[in-house]
GUVO-490351 format. One record per residue (C-alpha): chain; x, y, z; residue number from 1. Coordinates in nm, 4 decimals. Example, Ala and Ser with C-alpha at 12.3 -4.5 7.8 and 13.67 -1.06 7.14 Angstrom:
 cadena     east    north       up num
      A   1.2300  -0.4500   0.7800   1
      A   1.3670  -0.1060   0.7140   2
This chain:
 cadena     east    north       up num
      A  17.3628  12.0570   4.7782   1
      A  17.2707  12.2281   4.4515   2
      A  17.5273  12.4887   4.3477   3
      A  17.5444  12.7706   4.0971   4
      A  17.7444  12.5473   3.8575   5
      A  17.4539  12.3005   3.8453   6
      A  17.2102  12.5778   3.7550   7
      A  17.4426  12.7103   3.4828   8
      A  17.4975  12.3658   3.3319   9
      A  17.1288  12.2734   3.3110  10
      A  17.0220  12.6196   3.1924  11
      A  17.2983  12.6213   2.9319  12
      A  17.4464  12.9531   3.0441  13
      A  17.7613  13.0728   3.2172  14
      A  17.8055  13.0946   3.5921  15
      A  17.8277  13.4713   3.5520  16
      A  17.4862  13.4798   3.3876  17
      A  17.3302  13.2861   3.6758  18
      A  17.4959  13.5275   3.9184  19
      A  17.3514  13.8226   3.7280  20
      A  17.0030  13.6696   3.7330  21
      A  17.0254  13.6365   4.1118  22
      A  17.1984  13.9656   4.1908  23
      A  17.1426  14.1966   3.8905  24
      A  16.8462  14.0612   3.6934  25
      A  16.8017  14.3842   3.4981  26
      A  17.1204  14.3167   3.2947  27
      A  16.9942  13.9799   3.1664  28
      A  16.7500  13.9416   2.8768  29
      A  16.3964  13.8434   2.9686  30
      A  16.4148  13.5074   2.7885  31
      A  16.7433  13.4045   2.9509  32
      A  16.6285  13.5298   3.2898  33
      A  16.3083  13.3253   3.2643  34
      A  16.4992  13.0089   3.1683  35
      A  16.7485  13.0442   3.4539  36
      A  16.4777  13.1199   3.7106  37
      A  16.2872  12.8121   3.5963  38
      A  16.5951  12.5948   3.6570  39
      A  16.6561  12.7601   3.9959  40
      A  16.3016  12.6767   4.1007  41
      A  16.3232  12.3218   3.9653  42
      A  16.6510  12.2449   4.1445  43
      A  16.5690  12.4350   4.4625  44
      A  16.8892  12.6387   4.4377  45
      A  16.9560  12.8764   4.7307  46
      A  17.2295  13.1379   4.7115  47
      A  17.5255  13.0762   4.9436  48
      A  17.5055  13.4027   5.1346  49
      A  17.8112  13.3336   5.3518  50
      A  18.0301  13.2762   5.0463  51
      A  17.8954  13.5916   4.8830  52
      A  17.9706  13.7952   5.1927  53
      A  18.3195  13.6469   5.2128  54
      A  18.3905  13.7535   4.8548  55
      A  18.2508  14.0998   4.9236  56
      A  18.4584  14.1317   5.2403  57
      A  18.1601  14.2497   5.4462  58
      A  17.9054  14.0538   5.6451  59
      A  17.5434  14.1578   5.6329  60
      A  17.4687  14.0112   5.9751  61
      A  17.4539  14.1885   6.3104  62
      A  17.4552  13.9927   6.6350  63
      A  17.2708  14.0746   6.9565  64
      A  17.4125  13.9098   7.2704  65
      A  17.1930  13.9729   7.5744  66
      A  17.1867  13.8708   7.9388  67
      A  16.8567  13.6842   7.9460  68
      A  16.6115  13.6137   7.6641  69
      A  16.3689  13.4915   7.9297  70
      A  16.3305  13.8562   8.0278  71
      A  16.0887  14.0430   7.7946  72
      A  16.3036  14.3543   7.8361  73
      A  16.5824  14.1967   7.6311  74
      A  16.3357  14.0626   7.3761  75
      A  16.2270  14.4232   7.3192  76
      A  16.5931  14.5301   7.2895  77
      A  16.6465  14.2655   7.0203  78
      A  16.3329  14.3751   6.8357  79
      A  16.4557  14.7340   6.8313  80
      A  16.7879  14.6199   6.6861  81
      A  16.6068  14.4175   6.4207  82
      A  16.3999  14.7193   6.3179  83
      A  16.7124  14.9253   6.2511  84
      A  16.8913  14.6358   6.0777  85
      A  16.6020  14.5546   5.8450  86
      A  16.5832  14.9186   5.7375  87
      A  16.9405  14.8743   5.6073  88
      A  16.8841  14.5315   5.4544  89
      A  17.0814  14.3549   5.7282  90
      A  17.0103  14.0337   5.9182  91
      A  17.0166  13.9831   6.2946  92
      A  17.1073  13.6798   6.5032  93
      A  17.0332  13.6802   6.8755  94
      A  17.2373  13.5008   7.1423  95
      A  17.1653  13.4523   7.5129  96
      A  17.4389  13.4453   7.7783  97
      A  17.1979  13.3534   8.0576  98
      A  17.3966  13.5874   8.2873  99
      A  17.6894  13.3415   8.2664 100
      A  18.0423  13.4510   8.1847 101
      A  18.1324  13.1160   8.0237 102
      A  17.8331  13.1249   7.7884 103
      A  17.9090  13.4839   7.6973 104
      A  18.2685  13.3864   7.6136 105
      A  18.1493  13.0998   7.3946 106
      A  17.9105  13.3208   7.2009 107
      A  18.1732  13.5905   7.1480 108
      A  18.4224  13.3341   7.0186 109
      A  18.1630  13.1959   6.7766 110
      A  18.0673  13.5431   6.6531 111
      A  18.4344  13.6272   6.5953 112
      A  18.4743  13.3085   6.3891 113
      A  18.1654  13.3972   6.1858 114
      A  18.3042  13.7476   6.1217 115
      A  17.9721  13.9181   6.1849 116
      A  17.9469  14.2832   6.0917 117
      A  17.9041  14.4001   6.4494 118
      A  17.7771  14.2956   6.7919 119
      A  17.5269  14.4582   7.0262 120
      A  17.6492  14.3357   7.3628 121
      A  17.4749  14.3415   7.6984 122
      A  17.7717  14.2065   7.8955 123
      A  17.7758  14.0043   8.2130 124
      A  18.0823  14.2044   8.3146 125
      A  18.2350  14.5074   8.1431 126
      A  18.5832  14.3576   8.1494 127
      A  18.7317  14.0120   8.1313 128
      A  18.9319  13.7755   7.9177 129
      A  18.6447  13.6919   7.6806 130
      A  18.5813  14.0575   7.5947 131
      A  18.9537  14.1258   7.5569 132
      A  18.9806  13.8346   7.3128 133
      A  18.6838  13.9641   7.1166 134
      A  18.8348  14.3129   7.0949 135
      A  19.1336  14.1624   6.9180 136
      A  18.9046  14.0265   6.6460 137
      A  18.8536  14.3817   6.5239 138
      A  18.4769  14.3396   6.4982 139
      A  18.2916  14.6552   6.6126 140
      A  18.0630  14.6253   6.9124 141
      A  17.8384  14.8507   7.1171 142
      A  17.7338  14.8072   7.4787 143
      A  17.3566  14.7922   7.5323 144
      A  17.1976  14.8567   7.8726 145
      A  17.5480  14.9258   7.9992 146
      A  17.7594  15.2404   7.9887 147
      A  18.0981  15.1855   7.8255 148
      A  18.3697  15.2261   8.0925 149
      A  18.6116  15.3821   7.8410 150
      A  18.6144  15.5304   7.4910 151
      A  18.6835  15.2035   7.3077 152
      A  18.3281  15.1635   7.1760 153
      A  17.9814  15.3135   7.1727 154
      A  17.7302  15.2452   7.4473 155
      A  17.3562  15.2924   7.4896 156
      A  17.2120  15.2772   7.8391 157
      A  16.9683  15.4186   8.0901 158
      A  17.0709  15.6141   8.4002 159
      A  17.0084  15.3362   8.6519 160
      A  17.1243  15.5458   8.9463 161
      A  16.8511  15.7954   8.8626 162
      A  16.6051  15.5087   8.8167 163
      A  16.6804  15.3642   9.1583 164
      A  16.6361  15.7075   9.3113 165
      A  16.2988  15.7510   9.1386 166
      A  16.1678  15.4301   9.2914 167
      A  16.2949  15.5057   9.6413 168
      A  16.1635  15.8634   9.6417 169
      A  15.8213  15.7367   9.5366 170
      A  15.8094  15.5027   9.8367 171
      A  15.9422  15.7695  10.0736 172
      A  15.6778  16.0160   9.9564 173
      A  15.4104  15.7492  10.0164 174
      A  15.5185  15.7464  10.3818 175
      A  15.7055  15.4147  10.3987 176
      A  15.9785  15.3927  10.6617 177
      A  16.0602  15.0226  10.6367 178
      A  16.1732  14.9482  10.2821 179
      A  16.3343  14.6377  10.1341 180
      A  16.5341  14.6235   9.8138 181
      A  16.5414  14.2905   9.6278 182
      A  16.8565  14.3045   9.4180 183
      A  17.0078  14.0764   9.1567 184
      A  17.3668  13.9509   9.1218 185
      A  17.6249  14.2110   9.2256 186
      A  17.8288  14.1144   8.9199 187
      A  17.5818  14.3197   8.7149 188
      A  17.6533  14.6917   8.7269 189
      A  17.2851  14.7660   8.6615 190
      A  17.1989  14.6048   8.9947 191
      A  17.4698  14.7966   9.1771 192
      A  17.3601  15.1268   9.0209 193
      A  16.9935  15.0793   9.1063 194
      A  17.0825  15.0086   9.4673 195
      A  17.3136  15.3109   9.4747 196
      A  17.0333  15.5331   9.3458 197
      A  16.7919  15.4070   9.6103 198
      A  17.0465  15.4646   9.8859 199
      A  17.1148  15.8171   9.7582 200
      A  16.7442  15.9035   9.7675 201
      A  16.7145  15.7692  10.1220 202
      A  17.0164  15.9739  10.2278 203
      A  16.8538  16.2882  10.0845 204
      A  16.5507  16.2458  10.3142 205
      A  16.6690  16.0956  10.6433 206
      A  16.4004  15.9870  10.8881 207
      A  16.4259  15.8482  11.2392 208
      A  16.3662  15.4759  11.2614 209
      A  16.3803  15.4182  10.8856 210
      A  16.5158  15.0815  10.7751 211
      A  16.6480  14.9770  10.4351 212
      A  16.7115  14.6069  10.3956 213
      A  16.8881  14.4646  10.0890 214
      A  16.8266  14.1053   9.9813 215
      A  17.0444  13.9745   9.6990 216
      A  16.9099  13.7154   9.4540 217
      A  17.1129  13.4786   9.2397 218
      A  16.9097  13.5569   8.9280 219
      A  16.6757  13.8227   8.7934 220
      A  16.3751  13.5960   8.7468 221
      A  16.0311  13.5264   8.8939 222
      A  16.1430  13.2243   9.0970 223
      A  16.4117  13.4330   9.2676 224
      A  16.1495  13.6980   9.3366 225
      A  15.9211  13.4454   9.5083 226
      A  16.2097  13.3321   9.7256 227
      A  16.2954  13.6912   9.8118 228
      A  15.9319  13.7664   9.8922 229
      A  15.9283  13.4833  10.1457 230
      A  16.2437  13.6249  10.3022 231
      A  16.0909  13.9739  10.3181 232
      A  15.8025  13.8364  10.5232 233
      A  16.0500  13.7085  10.7825 234
      A  16.2181  14.0456  10.8398 235
      A  16.1499  14.2272  11.1674 236
      A  16.0194  14.4913  11.1588 237
      A  15.8455  14.3763  10.8436 238
      A  15.8916  14.6150  10.5491 239
      A  15.5821  14.7860  10.4140 240
      A  15.7382  14.8390  10.0712 241
      A  15.9665  14.6451   9.8377 242
      A  16.1668  14.7863   9.5475 243
      A  16.2943  14.5200   9.3071 244
      A  16.5858  14.5408   9.0642 245
      A  16.3621  14.4290   8.7768 246
      A  16.0009  14.3464   8.7020 247
      A  16.0460  13.9696   8.7029 248
      A  16.1692  13.9846   9.0611 249
      A  15.8774  14.2149   9.1450 250
      A  15.6278  13.9706   8.9926 251
      A  15.7771  13.6938   9.2054 252
      A  15.7503  13.9081   9.5182 253
      A  15.3877  13.9835   9.4280 254
      A  15.3166  13.6107   9.3976 255
      A  15.4728  13.5499   9.7384 256
      A  15.2585  13.8222   9.8962 257
      A  14.9387  13.6896   9.7402 258
      A  15.0220  13.3344   9.8551 259
      A  15.0802  13.4598  10.2112 260
      A  14.7584  13.6612  10.2182 261
      A  14.9424  13.9950  10.2347 262
      A  14.7415  14.2656  10.0637 263
      A  14.9138  14.4689   9.7921 264
      A  14.9439  14.7630   9.8240 265
      A  14.7588  14.8071  10.1546 266
      A  15.0104  14.5998  10.3524 267
      A  15.2976  14.5793  10.1057 268
      A  15.3765  14.8216   9.8246 269
      A  15.5874  14.6861   9.5368 270
      A  15.7940  14.8676   9.2733 271
      A  15.9623  14.6965   8.9793 272
      A  16.2076  14.8064   8.7123 273
      A  16.1993  14.7906   8.3281 274
      A  15.8202  14.8240   8.2813 275
      A  15.7836  14.5107   8.0726 276
      A  15.4394  14.4350   7.9288 277
      A  15.3613  14.1889   8.2097 278
      A  15.4029  14.4642   8.4711 279
      A  15.0820  14.6356   8.3654 280
      A  14.9044  14.3011   8.3162 281
      A  14.9806  14.1600   8.6635 282
      A  14.6989  14.0674   8.9036 283
      A  14.7905  14.3901   9.0816 284
      A  14.9382  14.6141   8.8095 285
      A  15.2954  14.6974   8.9060 286
      A  15.4453  15.0378   8.9535 287
      A  15.7710  15.0256   8.7602 288
      A  16.0670  15.2323   8.6429 289
      A  16.0368  15.2365   8.2651 290
      A  16.3334  15.1809   8.0353 291
      A  16.2897  15.2456   7.6604 292
      A  16.3980  14.8918   7.5679 293
      A  16.3094  14.8996   7.1979 294
      A  16.4778  15.2371   7.1564 295
      A  16.7913  15.1067   7.3267 296
      A  16.8214  14.8252   7.0727 297
      A  16.7371  15.0441   6.7761 298
      A  16.9862  15.3139   6.8739 299
      A  17.2617  15.0596   6.9379 300
      A  17.2082  14.9001   6.5959 301
      A  17.2118  15.2404   6.4282 302
      A  17.5459  15.3176   6.5941 303
      A  17.6980  14.9890   6.4721 304
      A  17.5656  15.0479   6.1219 305
      A  17.7152  15.3981   6.1233 306
      A  18.0483  15.2670   6.2525 307
      A  18.0720  15.0085   5.9752 308
      A  17.9799  15.2512   5.6989 309
      A  18.2394  15.3323   5.4350 310
      A  18.2768  15.7038   5.5091 311
      A  18.5244  15.6615   5.7976 312
      A  18.3654  15.9502   5.9880 313
      A  18.2384  15.7550   6.2903 314
      A  18.3056  15.8792   6.6432 315
      A  18.2162  15.6651   6.9425 316
      A  17.9130  15.7905   7.1342 317
      A  17.7840  15.7373   7.4864 318
      A  17.4041  15.7589   7.4803 319
      A  17.2267  15.7663   7.8170 320
      A  16.8475  15.7794   7.8382 321
      A  16.6486  15.9062   8.1371 322
      A  16.4161  15.6535   8.3075 323
      A  16.0540  15.7265   8.3921 324
      A  15.8440  15.6151   8.6889 325
      A  15.5089  15.4621   8.5907 326
      A  15.2755  15.4511   8.8930 327
      A  15.0159  15.1745   8.9075 328
      A  14.8041  14.9951   9.1685 329
      A  15.0887  14.8139   9.3464 330
      A  15.1812  15.1385   9.5257 331
      A  14.8689  15.3488   9.4811 332
      A  14.6882  15.3691   9.8160 333
      A  14.4608  15.6461   9.9436 334
      A  14.6146  15.8372  10.2319 335
      A  14.3374  15.7407  10.4716 336
      A  14.4160  15.3700  10.4102 337
      A  14.7949  15.3829  10.4260 338
      A  14.9564  15.1680  10.6876 339
      A  15.1214  15.3821  10.9505 340
């Protein structure tokens, strides 16, 4: 590997001069700068950024550790973080826990070893040995898509209880009395909160004979949604509406309904959560509870950047955004065609 000493030797200058050409070119004469740059190009020299950061005592890399990069919602979160980081001249690396505690622990250990500047963390669980170990590293972190349970760090999230209530109220107002909720793993607080919000909305408007059936899925993906959709069809009395804990589950449920010849929304209304791009592009565009994913990532990165600034004035913040219901064809039925 070509090093700075090789460039200095061939260019006939000091190591300090090569360093100035790379980092402070304005202090080097034009002739010397041209000669050094010519040698750099000839040798293919690349600055050792990790060594430079080690000498400076500050990494210029943020890390984003999310639950599932297969979910476009978390891709948008990462893009928002990258926008804020690039504005400050910082780099971003993205890691995927796959909703697994062991993978999350491995990533956190690696990021601690790399001494990254800060971590945007969408945790599998808000507590546990892996997070406790990472806290001891002293590296700042911020929870994303999860409210911090204490004042140890910043957090940026959406009010999922309110989001669950929005979805349930929409179905109640459409006249549905038999509603199913396709949930994800109970380990995830987002899933628990969305169910709690739906139950609260149902409790606000009690109705005789109403049923609310919860089906838990092992993962928040399309395949789990198809499986849940098949299970919904076997419930008696059959639900006329399904609220899903995220859009990928909802897309799977939609596929199951189409495969079974069940008309959406005439025979089965479907509501998702997140409002990813594919929700609007589905064969039957999905009604969904929108989360500002890009803003979540951008805000979280801005908080980490502020915390690692040199002014020492940072105070931990808990930022909670309000979700929004976006109504599309998967629940939009004229009153004279609604199933009674």
